[in-house]
C-alpha positions as CSV (number, residue, x, y, z in Angstrom):
1,M,-49.9,-34.5,-58.6
2,I,-47.1,-36.8,-59.5
3,R,-45.8,-36.5,-63.1
4,P,-42.7,-37.1,-65.2
5,A,-40.2,-34.2,-65.1
6,R,-40.1,-31.8,-68.0
7,P,-37.1,-29.7,-69.2
8,A,-38.8,-26.6,-67.8
9,D,-38.5,-28.1,-64.3
10,E,-34.7,-28.1,-64.4
11,S,-34.0,-24.9,-62.4
12,R,-36.5,-25.8,-59.7
13,L,-35.2,-29.3,-59.4
14,R,-31.6,-28.0,-59.0
15,A,-32.8,-25.7,-56.3
16,I,-34.5,-28.5,-54.4
17,Q,-31.5,-30.8,-54.9
18,S,-29.0,-28.3,-53.5
19,A,-31.3,-27.3,-50.6
20,A,-32.5,-30.7,-49.5
21,L,-29.6,-33.1,-50.1
22,S,-26.4,-33.3,-48.2
23,D,-24.7,-35.2,-51.0
24,P,-26.4,-34.1,-54.3
25,W,-25.4,-35.6,-57.6
26,P,-25.7,-32.6,-60.0
27,E,-24.2,-34.4,-62.9
28,L,-26.9,-37.1,-62.8
29,L,-29.6,-34.5,-62.8
30,D,-28.0,-32.9,-65.9
31,V,-28.9,-36.0,-68.0
32,A,-32.0,-37.1,-66.1
33,I,-34.6,-34.6,-67.2
34,D,-34.8,-36.2,-70.7
35,G,-34.2,-39.7,-69.2
36,P,-33.1,-42.2,-68.6
37,P,-32.6,-41.9,-65.7
38,H,-36.3,-41.5,-64.8
39,V,-37.4,-38.4,-62.8
40,F,-40.8,-38.1,-61.2
41,V,-41.9,-34.7,-59.7
42,C,-44.5,-33.8,-57.1
43,D,-46.2,-30.7,-58.5
44,E,-48.9,-28.9,-56.5
45,G,-49.7,-26.4,-59.2
46,E,-46.8,-24.0,-58.6
47,G,-44.1,-26.3,-60.1
48,P,-42.1,-29.1,-58.5
49,I,-41.8,-29.3,-54.8
50,G,-40.0,-32.7,-54.8
51,Y,-38.7,-35.4,-57.0
52,T,-37.3,-38.9,-57.3
53,L,-34.4,-39.7,-59.6
54,T,-34.2,-43.4,-60.6
55,V,-31.6,-45.2,-62.7
56,P,-33.2,-48.2,-64.4
57,D,-31.1,-51.3,-64.9
58,R,-33.7,-54.1,-65.4
59,P,-34.7,-55.9,-63.4
60,V,-33.4,-53.5,-60.8
61,A,-34.1,-49.8,-60.4
62,Y,-31.8,-47.7,-58.3
63,V,-33.3,-44.6,-56.5
64,A,-30.3,-42.2,-56.7
65,E,-32.2,-39.3,-55.2
66,L,-35.5,-38.5,-53.4
67,A,-35.8,-34.9,-52.3
68,V,-38.5,-32.6,-51.1
69,A,-38.0,-28.8,-50.8
70,P,-37.1,-28.1,-47.1
71,G,-40.2,-25.9,-46.5
72,M,-42.5,-28.7,-47.7
73,Q,-40.9,-31.7,-45.8
74,G,-43.0,-33.6,-43.3
75,Q,-46.2,-33.1,-45.2
76,G,-46.4,-36.5,-47.0
77,Y,-44.9,-35.5,-50.3
78,G,-41.9,-37.8,-50.0
79,S,-44.3,-40.7,-49.3
80,E,-46.5,-39.7,-52.2
81,L,-43.5,-39.7,-54.5
82,L,-42.1,-43.0,-53.4
83,D,-45.5,-44.7,-53.5
84,A,-46.0,-43.5,-57.1
85,L,-42.5,-44.5,-58.1
86,L,-42.9,-48.0,-56.6
87,G,-46.2,-48.4,-58.5
88,E,-44.7,-47.2,-61.7
89,L,-41.7,-49.5,-61.4
90,R,-43.9,-52.5,-60.7
91,E,-46.1,-51.7,-63.7
92,R,-43.0,-51.5,-65.9
93,G,-41.8,-54.9,-64.9
94,F,-39.0,-54.1,-62.4
95,E,-38.4,-56.7,-59.8
96,T,-36.2,-54.9,-57.2
97,V,-35.6,-51.4,-56.0
98,R,-32.3,-50.3,-54.4
99,L,-31.1,-47.2,-52.8
100,T,-28.4,-46.0,-50.5
101,A,-28.9,-44.1,-47.2
102,R,-26.6,-42.8,-44.5
103,A,-26.2,-45.5,-41.9
104,D,-26.6,-43.1,-39.0
105,D,-29.7,-41.3,-40.3
106,A,-32.5,-42.8,-38.3
107,R,-35.2,-40.6,-39.8
108,V,-34.4,-41.6,-43.3
109,R,-34.0,-45.2,-42.4
110,S,-37.4,-45.2,-40.7
111,F,-39.0,-43.6,-43.7
112,Y,-37.7,-46.4,-46.0
113,D,-38.5,-49.1,-43.4
114,G,-42.1,-48.0,-43.7
115,F,-42.1,-48.9,-47.4
116,G,-40.6,-52.3,-46.8
117,F,-37.0,-51.7,-47.6
118,R,-34.4,-53.8,-45.7
119,A,-30.7,-53.4,-45.1
120,A,-28.8,-55.6,-47.6
121,D,-25.2,-54.4,-47.2
122,K,-23.1,-52.0,-45.2
123,L,-21.1,-49.4,-47.2
124,P,-18.2,-48.1,-45.1
125,D,-16.9,-44.7,-46.0
126,H,-19.5,-44.4,-48.8
127,Y,-20.0,-40.7,-48.7
128,D,-17.5,-38.0,-49.6
129,D,-17.2,-36.9,-46.0
130,G,-16.3,-40.4,-44.9
131,G,-19.8,-41.3,-43.6
132,D,-21.0,-44.8,-43.8
133,G,-23.9,-45.9,-45.9
134,V,-26.2,-48.8,-46.1
135,L,-27.7,-50.4,-49.2
136,L,-31.5,-50.7,-48.8
137,V,-33.4,-53.2,-51.0
138,R,-37.1,-53.8,-51.6
139,D,-38.7,-56.4,-53.9
140,L,-41.6,-55.4,-55.9
């Protein structure tokens, strides 16, 4: 089930964030639960197992984080989250979705390619460790 995040989800989302992301943005998650930004969670009855964190700036929405708990990855939850998010953004009148990914992460790039994202710009030294990024864009 995909639903908006609730304040009670915070500790679980922090655990997913720190376990699943190499470059988490804890400060953004601090303010995101009560929105904006907008947080969707995938909850299979035991609490969140994944989430998307999106910063709205009409007509563009920026997906700052999409994370699924490591033990739950590869089971379609990320796809379910992104599909629900894209539908919600479309319904709310957004025109474009943007996100940043590591330029050398073929698995992540392939995931977003499958949803129609395209590389729009190279981002040299984008990450704290000096890694290059790429801006991915999808029209809704």
